N, C-alpha and C positions, 0 to 999 in steps of 0.2 A: 830467679835470682834464689829457683826451686833444689838446686843442689847448691849449697853453703858453699864457697870455697875454707879451709881450714891452713891456715898457714903454724910452721913450728912456734913461731913466737908466742902466737895466742895461748897453742895445748902446752907450752912452758907457763906462762905466763897463769894456767890453769888449775895443772901439778901446782907448782905456788903457793896458791889459793885455795889448794887441800891439805897441805903441810901447815901452814895457821892460819887457818882461817876456821871456825866451825861450818861442816855439811861444804867450805870451799866459799860461802860466798860471805857476806856482809847481811844473809837476812832477811833479806827482803824477795828477790829473787833467786828462785834459784836454777835458771837461764843457764843452756853448758856455753855461757860466749865472756871475752871481757870488752868493755866498751871502750873506746877509743876517744870518739869524738864528738860534738854536736854542733850543728849550722843552722839556722832559722826550726821547721820542722822534719827534719832527718839527725837521724846518728849515725857514726861507721862502729864497725868493730874490729878491732887489733886483725885481722884477715883481711881489709877493708874491704870489708858487705857494707853494701848504703843496706837504711829502711826509714822506712817513713813510720815521725815517732807520735805516736797517741798514747807514750805513757808520762813522756813532757818530764820525768823523774821522780814520779808521782803528783802530780801536778802543778810543782812552783813555777815549769817556764809556760808563763801563759803567755809569755810575748818571744816563745821558742829561745834558743839556746843560740845565746855570744851575738843578743842581739845588741847593734853595734852603739845605741846612745845608754845601756846599762854598760859596757865593757866599758865607757867612759864616763863613766861616772862614776866608777870602781874604780880604776886608772888614775883620776887623780884625787880620789879618796888615800890610795893607797901614799902618796907620798906625803900627804898631809899629814901621818898616822892611822895606826888598824885597830888599834883601840883604847879605854881609856878608863873604865871601870869609873868612870864618872858622866855627868849630862852632858852632850855635845848640840850642835847645834842640826845636825841634819837628824838624829832621835826628832826632834821638838817639830821639826819640820812635817817629817813623816807622819808622827804625832796629829800636829793639826789637818793634813788631808784627812787621816781615818778619821777625828767627827767629821771636817764638812762633809764628807762622804757616807756614814752607814749613820741609820737614825737611830741608834741604842747608844750610840759612844758621845760621853759627855768627857769624859776621863780615858786615858788609856796606860795601862802596864808591861812594856815591853818583858819577852822573855825570852827563849832561845828552840825550842822545840815544843809541837802539841802537844803531846808528855805533859809538859808542864802546864801550857795555860790550861788545858782541859782540868788539872789540879789542881789547880791555883781559880780558876774557875767555879769549879766546887766548893775551895774553901773559903771563898770570897761570900757564896752563898752563906754556907754556913757559918759566917761570921756576923753578918748582916740581922737574920735570923736568930742566929742564939740554940739553931736545933742542927741536932746529926744527921740524920735521913737523907738521902738523898735519890730519885728517881729519874731512873734513863730505861730507854727502850730499846727492846731484845732484840739483838743483831744488830743493835746502834754500835760506830767505833770513835773513841773519844781518844785515840792513843793508845798509851801502852804504859799507863797507872797505876796499878792493881783496880781502884777502887771505876774503874773504865774496864776493866779486862774484868767484870764480870756479866756472864752470858751477853759476852759480845757473838759466840759462836756455840754457842752450848751445843755438849754433845745428847743432854739428857734435858728434852720438855717438860720443864719443871712448872708445877701451876706458878699463875701467876700471883703474890706478885716476890716468888719466892729466885734466890739468886743464885748461878752458881758459876762458878770461876772457871777461867780458860787459861790458866795457865797452871803448873807445879808455883810454889813459893813464893804466894799468896795468903796471910795468915787468915784463918776461918774466920776471925772475928769482924773481919770484912763485909763480910755476907751477911751479918745482919744489920750493915750500916744502908746496904742498895734494897731497893724496892726495883722491880723491872712490870715493865708493864708493854700489851703490846704496840707497835709503830700502826697505827691510823686507825688504834682500835680505837675513839673517840669513849665510847660508853665505859669499859675493862677499867678509862687508864681514871676518868674522872671516880667512880666506884674507887679508885685505889685513894686517891687523892680525897676524897671524902673521908674515908675511914685511917686515915691517917698523917691528915692535915696538919696537927696540933706537933709532929712529930717533924713533918719534913723541909729540911732546913732550902732543899731546891728543885729544883725540874730539869736536866737537861735532856736535851734532843738536837739531833742532828734534822734540820728544818727540810733535806732531802736527805734520806738514809741510807747511805751506802748508794746506791744507783734506783730508790723508790723513793719516787714525787708521794707530796701528800697529796691523801682525797680533798676534794673541795669540803674543807668544812672542818679539818681535822686540826691547825695549825690553829685557826682563829678561836674552836671551841678550848685548844689545849691556854690560849691566853686569856679565855674570859677567867674559864675556873682556877688559875695561878692567882690573875687577878683578884680573886673574889678570896681568896684568902691569903692576899697576899705574902704570897712564895717565889720566890723569884725565878722566872723562866730563862733559862740558859741556854741560845743555839750555838751549838757547834761549829762554827764556820769556817774553823782551818780550809776545809775545801771550796767552799763554796763564794767564801767572800771575794770579791771584788771580777767572779770569776762567773756569778750567772747577768752580774749589772753592775756597776760603779757601788754601787750599794749593798750588793752581797744578797744572799736570798731571802731576808727581811726586808728589802725593798722589791725584789723579784713577785714575795707572793703576799706582802701588802702585811705582816706580822709583824708585828716590833721587840721583841725580848726583851731584861731587863740586864743583860748581860750577853755580849759573844767572844769568843773566841775567835779570831784570824791566824793565817800562815801562811806557808806557800806562799801565794800572789804576791801578797804586799814586799815582799822580801828577794823576788829576782833570781830564787835559786840561791841564795846566802841562809844562813843558820836565825831566823827574826820569824816571833811571836807574840802575838799579845790575846792579853785583856781588856777590853773594852763595855764602858756599861755606865748607868746613871749614875748622875754626881754624889748619892745618896750612899750609893755602895761603895764604888769607887775609895767613899774619901776613909775604909774601914784599911786602907796601904796609907793612912795617911796618922801621924803619932796623934797627931794638933787639933785631929777634928774627931776621933775617938775616944771611949778611956784607955787605959791602959788592959783591958782584960778583954775590949772588942779591935784593940788593934793585931793585923798581920803582916807583919815583915817581908819582905820580899826581895832575895839577893840574885841574886845571879851573875857571874863574872863577864860576860859578854852581852847581857840584858841592854837594845838596845845600840848595839859596837854601828860604831858609823857607816864602816863600808857594808855591811844589810841594809842600813838605813838610805846610804843613797844608792842602790841597786834598787831598791822598795823603791824611793822618789822617783826613779826613771820609765821604772817598769809603769807603775801608775801614773805618769806622762805620757806615756803609749797609747794605755786603753782611753784615759779619754779623749785622747783623738776623734774626728766625724770620721763614721764608719767602721771604727775598734772593732764593735761589741756585731753588731751588724753583718761582718763581713765574717765573722768566728761563728754566729748563730747560723747564719745560709747556708757554710761548710759543714759544718755538723746533722742541718736539715739535710744535705742531698746524701750523706752517706747514713743517716739512719733509716730515711726514706728508701734508701736504696741497698741495703741491708736487708728493710721489711719485707718488698718486695721479690725480692730474691729470695728469702726462705720460702716466703707465701709460695713464690711460685716453685719451690720444691718441692712441698705440700711435707717438708720435715717441719713435728710438733716444734714451734719456736716459737718467744715474746722479745720483741725488742722494747726495752726499759729503761727512764730515764728522760732525758730534756738533753737538748742538740749539744750541746756543748759538752755532756757527760752521762753515757749511755752504756750501755752492750747486751746483749742475746743471753737469753733462759731456752735453753732447751727444753722445752713442756707444752702443754696443751692447755694448763691451768694458767691463772690470773693470779699476776705477781704482787703482791703489795705488803707485805709482811717479811720478815723470818720465816716463820713457816710454812708460807708458802715458798720459799725461796729453795726450800728442803724436795720440793718437788722436782727442779728439774736435773737434767743430766750431767751431772761437772762434768763426766769422764768425755762427753762429748763435747761438751765447752773446750776442755786439754789439749783435745784433739784440732780442732778449729784454729787453736790459737796457736799450735803447732805448725799448721797448714799455712797460716798468717802469715809469720815469725821464715818459714821457710821460704815465702814467697815476699821476702822482703816490707812488714808491716810488725811493727815491735806493736805492743804493749803488752799491760799486767795482765795480774790471769782473771783480772778484773777492770771495766772502765775501760771505756775511750776518752780520752781526754786530747780536747781542742783548742785551741792558739791563735794567736791572731797570724799566721805566720802560711797555717793549713792551705796552698792553694788550689787553684781548678786543677792544673796535673794530679795535684796530690789524690786528691777527691776521686778523678775517673778512673786511674790507676789502682786503689783503696777496691773501687769496687766490680773491677775487672778481678781483683785478685780475689776480690768474696763470691763473684761466678765460680770459679777456676775451686774455691773451695770447698763452696757447700756441692760442687757437682761432685766431691772425691765423699765427698761425706754420706750423699746419696748415696751413691756406690758402694757403701763400704758394709 
């Protein structure tokens, strides 16, 4: 698929998109193609070109595209109604499954997007603590709400714990409410928490930050210092929930937060997310359990939508099957190791970073462990690598290889073959 065919129909859709969409896209990817359909671990564009899909809709298609049991569950619910703005049994069943699976979850509140989930998680921590400030980690991605978009990809490397907005349109006052710490640096983080403990409402962290695994002892130390001051610790598990294990990253790494956010995998490709946490914290969603000034209302037209919940239940049922995680991790390990070996043999400076089900390459000879260390990497070389993969039938985002239960041995073999061709070209350029 080195020379991808482009039909007149696909060109026409791209032209139409340019007229009605800013940048001619949905704002997620700026790839010059239109996706038509997905099945299992593969997708097709409007011109009929086929790709092995490692983007997976940015993660939610953990059991692949159009998985038959998920489709069946959705079709069954469609004939019973699409949304009610009221409690329904599918939402109760999914909440029960989350409480059973996720260590920190006593109660669950559903929302529609990851940005909503992290916004409410931070608001919940503030309500519980009666304090305003939130500490997050430089480079951490928590969606697109104002608080999350502080020092997610800062252009200026500020002195910690100063925050920098990542986008226009955020009020200047938000900067004063967010504290920024370096991921994987427990000493600096502890010092910030010590200094601001009387002002902190909560600490939010991706336990696996974008592509960066936690250093040994980092999450444990973070849990210890937040527990010492009784500051709620929030794990943003929109990405890692039900992906790293059935209990998420908190199960995988063995560190339990007070609150977590969930998304992507729990809805099988439909818009549904959740905030889950300890009962005494989640009680702030309940007007009968807290005083009026501590109550936190949350209203969402599609929160707990029965179609999304039905898809989520079917997805989780597939993930509970014997061997589901083992097969997914084995496929990821082979691709991860194969990419590392190919790059090592090429002598191109590179680090393959992440976990077997979620990783990518950084073109650098420096250790990669926090946001600032990622800046040593050659982003142009990564973009060129991604382009070479796309031209040869491997579809991924600008960063991250996501794995699903549906990636096969043939997918792995083809991917490694393409890696070899792409790295050879990189070496010769």
